[in-house]
C-alpha positions as CSV (number, residue, x, y, z in Angstrom):
1,M,-11.4,-1.2,23.5
2,C,-9.6,-3.7,25.9
3,Y,-5.9,-3.6,26.5
4,R,-5.6,-7.1,24.5
5,A,-7.9,-5.9,21.8
6,R,-6.3,-2.7,21.3
7,R,-2.6,-4.6,21.2
8,L,-3.8,-7.4,18.5
9,F,-5.0,-4.0,16.3
10,V,-1.7,-2.1,16.5
11,L,-0.2,-5.3,15.7
12,L,-2.1,-5.8,12.7
13,L,-1.6,-2.2,11.7
14,A,1.8,-2.8,11.8
15,A,1.5,-6.0,9.9
16,F,-0.9,-3.8,7.1
17,L,1.4,-0.6,6.9
18,A,4.8,-2.8,6.6
19,A,3.7,-3.6,3.1
20,C,2.9,-0.2,2.6
21,A,6.3,0.8,1.3
22,P,9.4,-0.6,-0.8
23,R,12.4,-1.3,1.2
24,G,15.6,-1.0,0.2
25,P,18.3,0.9,-0.1
26,L,19.7,3.2,-3.4
27,L,23.1,1.9,-4.2
28,E,25.4,3.6,-6.1
29,L,25.4,1.7,-9.4
30,P,26.2,2.2,-13.2
31,P,22.9,3.0,-14.9
32,P,21.4,0.2,-16.9
33,P,20.8,0.3,-20.6
34,G,18.0,2.4,-21.4
35,A,17.7,3.7,-18.1
36,A,16.0,7.2,-17.4
37,I,18.5,9.8,-14.6
38,A,16.1,11.9,-12.7
39,P,18.2,14.4,-11.3
40,L,17.0,15.9,-7.9
41,F,18.2,17.5,-4.4
42,V,17.3,16.3,-0.9
43,A,17.3,18.6,2.7
44,S,17.0,16.1,5.1
45,T,16.5,16.7,8.9
46,R,17.7,13.1,9.3
47,A,21.0,12.5,11.2
48,P,23.8,10.4,9.5
49,G,23.8,6.6,10.5
50,Q,26.4,4.1,11.4
51,D,26.7,3.6,7.6
52,G,27.2,7.3,7.0
53,E,23.2,7.9,5.1
54,P,20.5,9.4,6.8
55,G,18.9,7.5,9.3
56,P,15.5,7.5,11.7
57,D,17.2,9.7,14.6
58,R,16.8,13.4,14.1
59,S,19.2,16.3,13.3
60,E,19.0,19.7,14.9
61,G,20.1,21.1,11.5
62,L,19.9,19.8,7.5
63,T,22.1,18.1,5.4
64,Y,21.9,18.9,1.6
65,S,22.8,16.6,-1.5
66,R,22.4,16.2,-5.3
67,M,20.9,12.6,-6.4
68,D,20.8,11.5,-9.6
69,V,18.5,8.6,-9.7
70,A,18.6,5.7,-12.5
71,I,14.7,4.8,-13.5
72,P,14.8,1.1,-15.2
73,A,13.0,1.4,-18.3
74,D,11.9,-2.3,-17.6
75,R,9.3,-1.3,-15.1
76,A,5.7,-0.3,-14.9
77,A,4.5,2.9,-14.5
78,G,3.9,3.8,-10.8
79,S,6.2,1.0,-9.6
80,V,9.3,1.5,-7.1
81,T,11.6,-1.5,-6.5
82,F,15.4,-1.1,-5.8
83,A,18.4,-2.8,-7.2
84,T,20.5,-5.0,-5.3
85,S,23.3,-5.3,-7.4
86,A,25.0,-4.7,-10.9
87,E,23.0,-7.3,-12.2
88,A,19.8,-6.5,-10.8
89,G,20.2,-3.2,-11.8
90,S,17.7,-3.7,-14.9
91,T,14.4,-3.9,-12.8
92,G,15.3,-1.7,-9.9
93,F,16.1,2.2,-9.3
94,S,19.8,3.1,-8.3
95,L,22.1,5.9,-8.0
96,A,24.0,7.0,-10.9
97,A,25.7,9.5,-8.8
98,Q,25.6,12.0,-5.5
99,E,27.0,15.1,-4.8
100,R,26.9,16.2,-0.7
101,Y,26.8,20.0,0.0
102,G,28.7,20.9,3.5
103,T,26.6,24.3,3.8
104,R,23.1,26.0,3.4
105,E,24.8,28.1,0.7
106,A,26.7,25.5,-1.5
107,F,23.0,24.0,-1.7
108,R,21.3,27.4,-2.5
109,R,24.2,27.9,-5.2
110,A,23.5,24.6,-6.5
111,V,19.8,24.8,-6.8
112,S,19.9,28.1,-8.5
113,R,22.4,26.7,-11.4
114,A,19.7,23.9,-11.7
115,L,16.8,26.6,-12.3
116,R,18.9,28.6,-14.6
117,A,19.7,26.2,-16.8
118,Q,15.8,26.2,-17.4
119,P,14.2,28.6,-19.9
120,R,12.4,31.4,-18.5
121,G,8.9,30.5,-17.4
122,G,10.0,27.0,-16.7
123,R,12.0,27.5,-13.5
124,D,9.7,26.1,-11.6
125,V,10.3,23.8,-8.2
126,T,8.2,20.5,-7.1
127,L,8.8,19.7,-3.6
128,Y,8.0,16.5,-2.2
129,V,7.5,16.1,1.5
130,H,7.0,12.1,2.2
131,G,5.1,10.4,4.6
132,F,4.6,8.1,7.4
133,N,7.1,5.2,8.0
134,N,9.6,6.3,5.1
135,T,13.1,5.7,4.5
136,Y,15.5,8.0,3.7
137,A,15.6,6.1,0.2
138,E,11.9,5.5,-0.4
139,G,11.8,9.5,-0.3
140,V,13.9,10.1,-3.2
141,A,13.0,7.4,-5.5
142,R,9.6,8.4,-5.1
143,L,10.1,11.9,-6.0
144,A,12.0,10.3,-8.8
145,Q,9.5,7.9,-9.9
146,L,6.9,11.0,-9.9
147,T,9.2,13.2,-11.5
148,H,9.6,10.4,-14.1
149,D,6.1,9.0,-14.9
150,L,4.2,12.4,-14.6
151,G,7.0,14.4,-16.5
152,L,7.1,17.0,-14.0
153,P,9.0,20.2,-15.4
154,G,11.8,22.5,-13.6
155,V,13.9,20.9,-10.7
156,G,12.3,18.5,-8.3
157,V,13.5,18.8,-4.3
158,H,13.0,16.4,-2.0
159,F,12.3,17.3,1.8
160,S,13.3,14.2,4.2
161,W,12.3,14.5,7.9
162,A,13.3,11.9,10.6
163,S,10.8,8.8,10.0
164,A,11.6,5.9,12.2
165,A,10.4,3.9,9.0
166,N,8.9,1.4,11.8
167,P,5.2,0.7,11.0
168,L,5.0,0.9,15.2
169,G,6.6,4.5,15.1
170,Y,3.4,6.8,14.6
171,A,3.9,8.8,17.4
172,Y,7.6,9.3,16.9
173,D,7.0,10.3,13.4
174,N,4.2,12.9,14.3
175,D,6.8,14.2,16.8
176,S,9.2,14.2,13.7
177,T,6.9,16.7,12.0
178,L,6.9,18.7,14.8
179,V,10.7,18.9,14.8
180,A,10.8,19.4,11.5
181,R,8.8,22.7,10.4
182,D,11.1,25.4,11.1
183,R,13.6,23.6,8.5
184,L,10.8,22.9,5.9
185,E,10.3,27.0,6.5
186,G,13.7,27.6,5.7
187,V,13.7,25.3,2.5
188,L,10.9,27.3,1.3
189,S,12.5,30.3,1.9
190,D,15.7,29.5,0.1
191,L,13.5,28.2,-2.8
192,S,12.0,31.5,-2.9
193,A,15.5,33.3,-2.7
194,V,17.2,31.4,-5.5
195,G,14.8,32.3,-8.2
196,A,11.7,29.3,-8.4
197,E,9.5,31.1,-10.3
198,N,6.7,28.9,-9.3
199,V,7.0,26.3,-6.4
200,T,4.7,23.4,-5.9
201,V,4.7,21.5,-2.6
202,V,3.2,17.6,-2.9
203,A,2.6,16.1,0.4
204,H,1.7,12.3,0.8
205,S,0.1,10.8,4.5
206,M,1.8,12.5,7.4
207,G,4.0,14.8,5.7
208,A,0.5,16.9,4.6
209,F,0.4,17.2,8.1
210,L,4.0,18.9,8.4
211,V,3.5,20.9,5.4
212,M,0.2,22.4,7.1
213,E,1.6,23.1,10.6
214,T,4.8,24.9,8.5
215,L,2.4,27.3,6.2
216,R,0.7,28.0,9.4
217,Q,3.3,29.0,11.1
218,M,4.5,31.1,8.4
219,A,0.9,32.9,8.5
220,I,1.5,33.7,12.2
221,A,4.7,35.4,11.9
222,Q,4.0,37.0,8.1
223,P,0.4,37.3,7.1
224,G,0.2,36.3,3.8
225,S,3.7,34.4,3.3
226,P,2.0,31.4,2.2
227,A,0.5,32.2,-0.6
228,R,3.2,34.4,-2.0
229,R,5.9,31.9,-1.1
230,V,4.4,28.5,-2.4
231,D,2.1,29.0,-5.6
232,A,0.5,25.4,-5.4
233,I,0.1,22.5,-2.5
234,V,-1.0,18.9,-3.5
235,L,-2.3,16.9,-0.6
236,V,-1.9,13.1,-1.4
237,S,-3.7,10.6,1.0
238,P,-3.3,13.5,3.8
239,D,-3.2,12.1,7.5
240,I,-5.1,14.6,9.2
241,D,-8.1,15.2,11.1
242,I,-10.5,17.4,9.2
243,D,-11.3,19.5,12.4
244,V,-7.6,20.3,12.4
245,F,-7.1,20.9,8.9
246,R,-10.0,23.3,9.1
247,A,-8.1,25.1,11.9
248,Q,-4.9,25.0,10.0
249,A,-6.3,26.7,6.6
250,Q,-8.5,29.3,8.6
251,R,-5.2,30.0,10.5
252,I,-3.1,30.5,7.3
253,G,-5.8,32.6,5.8
254,T,-5.3,32.8,1.7
255,L,-4.4,29.6,0.6
256,P,-2.1,29.1,-2.2
257,E,-3.9,29.7,-5.5
258,D,-4.1,26.0,-6.5
259,F,-4.7,23.5,-3.4
260,I,-5.6,20.0,-4.2
261,I,-6.5,17.3,-2.1
262,F,-6.5,13.4,-3.9
263,S,-8.9,11.4,-1.4
264,S,-10.2,7.9,-1.7
265,R,-12.5,6.3,0.4
266,R,-10.8,2.9,-0.2
267,D,-8.0,4.3,1.6
268,R,-7.5,1.2,4.2
269,A,-4.0,2.7,5.9
270,L,-6.1,5.9,6.9
271,A,-8.8,4.0,8.0
272,L,-7.0,2.4,10.5
273,S,-5.4,5.9,11.3
274,A,-8.9,7.2,12.0
275,R,-9.8,4.3,14.4
276,L,-6.9,4.4,16.3
277,T,-8.1,8.5,17.1
278,G,-11.1,7.0,17.3
279,Q,-13.0,8.8,14.5
280,T,-14.4,7.5,11.2
281,E,-12.7,9.4,8.8
282,R,-9.5,11.4,7.8
283,L,-8.8,14.4,5.5
284,G,-7.8,11.7,2.8
285,T,-10.9,9.6,3.4
286,I,-13.2,12.8,3.4
287,A,-16.5,11.4,2.0
288,D,-18.9,14.5,2.3
289,P,-17.0,17.6,1.1
290,A,-19.4,20.2,2.8
291,Q,-17.1,19.7,5.7
292,I,-14.9,22.0,4.5
293,A,-17.0,23.6,1.9
294,D,-15.9,27.3,2.9
295,L,-12.4,26.4,2.1
296,R,-11.2,27.6,-1.5
297,V,-9.7,23.7,-2.5
298,T,-10.2,21.0,-5.0
299,I,-10.8,17.5,-3.8
300,I,-9.8,15.1,-6.4
301,D,-11.5,11.7,-5.2
302,V,-9.3,8.3,-6.9
303,T,-11.8,6.0,-5.4
304,A,-12.3,4.4,-8.3
305,F,-8.8,3.6,-9.0
306,S,-8.0,2.6,-5.6
307,S,-7.0,-1.4,-5.0
308,G,-4.8,-2.9,-2.3
309,I,-3.9,-0.4,0.6
310,G,-5.2,2.5,-1.8
311,H,-2.5,5.0,0.2
312,F,-1.0,6.5,-2.8
313,V,-3.1,6.1,-5.5
314,P,-2.0,9.3,-7.9
315,A,1.5,7.9,-7.9
316,S,1.1,4.2,-7.8
317,S,-1.6,3.7,-10.3
318,P,-0.8,3.0,-14.0
319,T,-4.5,4.4,-15.1
320,L,-4.5,7.3,-13.2
321,L,-0.7,8.3,-14.1
322,R,-1.4,8.3,-17.9
323,I,-4.7,10.8,-16.7
324,L,-2.6,13.1,-14.2
325,S,-0.2,13.1,-17.2
326,E,-2.2,15.3,-19.2
327,V,-1.1,18.3,-16.9
328,A,-2.5,21.2,-19.4
329,Q,-5.8,19.6,-19.5
330,V,-6.1,19.1,-16.1
331,E,-4.9,22.6,-15.3
332,E,-7.5,23.9,-17.8
333,A,-10.2,22.1,-15.9
334,F,-9.5,24.3,-12.8
335,E,-9.7,27.7,-14.2
336,G,-12.6,29.8,-14.8
337,D,-16.2,27.9,-14.0
338,R,-14.9,24.8,-13.2
339,A,-18.1,23.0,-13.0
340,G,-19.0,24.2,-16.5
341,R,-15.8,22.0,-17.8
342,A,-16.3,18.8,-16.2
343,G,-16.5,17.4,-20.0
344,L,-12.4,17.7,-19.8
345,L,-12.1,15.2,-17.3
346,P,-12.9,11.6,-17.1
347,G,-15.5,11.8,-14.3
348,T,-17.8,14.0,-12.5
349,V,-17.2,17.7,-11.1
350,L,-19.2,19.1,-8.2
351,T,-18.9,22.7,-6.3
352,I,-20.2,23.0,-3.1
353,Q,-19.9,26.9,-1.8
354,N,-15.9,27.2,-2.3
355,V,-15.0,23.6,-2.7
356,T,-14.5,21.9,-5.9
357,E,-14.8,18.0,-5.9
358,V,-13.6,15.9,-9.2
359,I,-14.7,12.4,-8.8
360,L,-12.5,10.7,-11.4
361,A,-13.7,7.7,-13.2
362,P,-11.9,5.1,-15.1
363,L,-11.9,5.9,-18.8
């Protein structure tokens, strides 16, 4: 590709990805009538900006907080918008309350209290790791939306790494994930130490690369530790080279018992990412599961639900959210003879060696 064509392609990519995520701060406002409150914890590698809020610059340490996010009642499932004033609060996400923790120990104590408030057997943690081109507020709001729309049990924790939140910042973001690996490992260690009975890690886009790199280094230091500390991994539209993913998984060894990959062949953002690397696909657009057939993972193909950019379908499609909210049914479909339980899900289940592919279809 000549320089002029490459420059045009990058500019088109920038314009394309700029529309991927809702932009806006989480303003601290009185919750609107009927709003749901989603309490969650945040550990961030972002350095404070001029306004005091975590920004795109990297910090050598972590900052910790608790945030109660107000989710307006009058919204479509999967949607995330931001309130711009008290008057607009009924149509956008806002911040009902927040508390900052000055030390790691204070953060651990707070998460421990939140877990102990849950009944035994339900002291679960969902750790969300955002993807490329995300602001601090966007990551927090997305976890609040997932918690609310999917009815996630237990305690929500967001790991916010220092994305530039700029569509031209792909290289910066990729480097930021590498900087954040040790910090994410520390957070996973903390969650195990404070009493989490089950830890599910949900990672989107480039955040999936950060999660896999972190699990890899954990396995190098302590073989088998990823499967002991993490019970389930959910990679949503993972922006990872397939060969790199295979190498990461092989070095990790025993993967967490539940390892789910959401893919879509209509993910236009990942299609552009693949072109920038001179390839035809990424893990999140995988068309042939046989490429990773030796790995015990489940691929959930949501191509049929993709529209627009299609880069976060499980979180943004109201129809798919209704399906995924039937958590018990989905979990049952993954137990025992997976291929034999195809009728429990609206779609087709295929098994190739160790990998199971669930091709979802609209009801």
